[in-house]
C-alpha positions in Angstrom: -0.4 0.2 -0.1 0.8 3.3 -1.0 0.3 6.4 2.5 0.6 10.1 1.1 4.3 12.3 2.6 2.6 14.3 3.9 2.5 15.7 8.2 -0.4 14.0 8.9 0.2 10.5 7.1 3.6 10.7 9.2 1.2 11.1 13.1 -1.2 8.7 11.3 1.3 6.2 11.3 -0.4 3.9 14.1 -3.9 4.3 11.7 -3.0 3.9 8.5 -1.2 0.8 8.7 -4.1 -1.0 11.2 -6.2 0.1 7.7 -3.7 -1.6 5.5 -3.5 -4.7 7.7 -7.6 -4.5 7.6 -8.0 -4.1 3.9 -5.8 -6.5 3.0 -7.7 -9.0 4.9 -10.8 -7.7 3.8 -9.7 -7.8 -0.1 -8.6 -11.9 1.2 -11.7 -12.3 2.6 -14.3 -11.1 -0.4 -11.6 -13.0 -2.7 -10.7 -9.8 -4.4 -7.0 -9.7 -3.6 -5.4 -10.9 -7.1 -8.4 -7.7 -8.5 -6.6 -5.6 -6.8 -4.2 -2.7 -7.5 -2.6 0.5 -6.7 -3.6 0.6 -3.4 -3.3 3.9 -1.6 -4.4 5.4 2.2 -4.8 8.4 3.4 -4.9 9.3 6.6 -8.3 11.5 8.1 -8.9 13.7 10.4 -10.8 11.2 12.4 -8.2 8.6 14.4 -10.4 5.7 13.7 -11.4 6.5 9.9 -8.7 6.8 7.2 -9.5 6.8 2.5 -8.9 4.0 0.7 -8.8 3.9 -3.1 -7.1 2.0 -5.4 -7.7 -0.1 -8.4 -10.4 -3.0 -8.9 -9.9 -5.2 -12.4 -13.2 -6.7 -13.7 -12.6 -10.7 -15.3 -12.8 -8.7 -18.9 -9.5 -6.9 -17.6 -10.5 -3.3 -17.1 -10.8 -2.1 -13.8 -12.3 0.8 -12.4 -10.4 3.2 -9.7 -12.8 3.1 -6.1 -12.6 5.6 -3.3 -14.0 4.0 0.6 -14.5 6.0 3.9 -13.2 3.4 6.4 -13.9 3.3 10.1 -12.2 1.3 12.1 -11.9 0.0 15.9 -8.0 -1.5 16.5 -7.1 -3.4 13.3 -10.5 -4.3 12.0 -12.7 -3.0 9.5 -16.1 -2.1 11.3 -18.1 0.3 8.0 -16.8 1.1 4.6 -18.3 4.0 2.7 -18.3 3.2 -0.9 -17.6 7.6 -2.5 -18.0 5.6 -6.0 -22.1 6.0 -5.2 -22.6 2.3 -4.0 -24.5 1.9 -0.7 -23.0 2.0 2.7 -21.4 -1.9 3.0 -20.8 -2.9 7.5 -18.5 -5.5 7.4 -18.7 -6.9 10.4 -15.0 -8.2 11.7 -12.6 -8.2 9.1 -10.2 -9.3 11.8 -12.0 -12.8 11.3 -9.5 -15.6 10.8 -6.6 -13.1 11.0 
């Protein structure tokens, strides 16, 4: 995963690391790992939320850029708000089994 080289990102190292681990588990759990590339994680003013941006390839080789707000509790995703126009998704626990 990539992170911006900003003062805000340096101050948010802990939540960015937790979000990276949680997103990797989420992608693996939903069998998306092979379809995801160019993951960026951005801090917010909330110590338990980050923005994520990534490319998601479909079966035909096309890709679309995804943008979401991820809410965390520790290293677990509690909520994903897809900012690409889909309704909010609740995730029981992305940390289960890992």
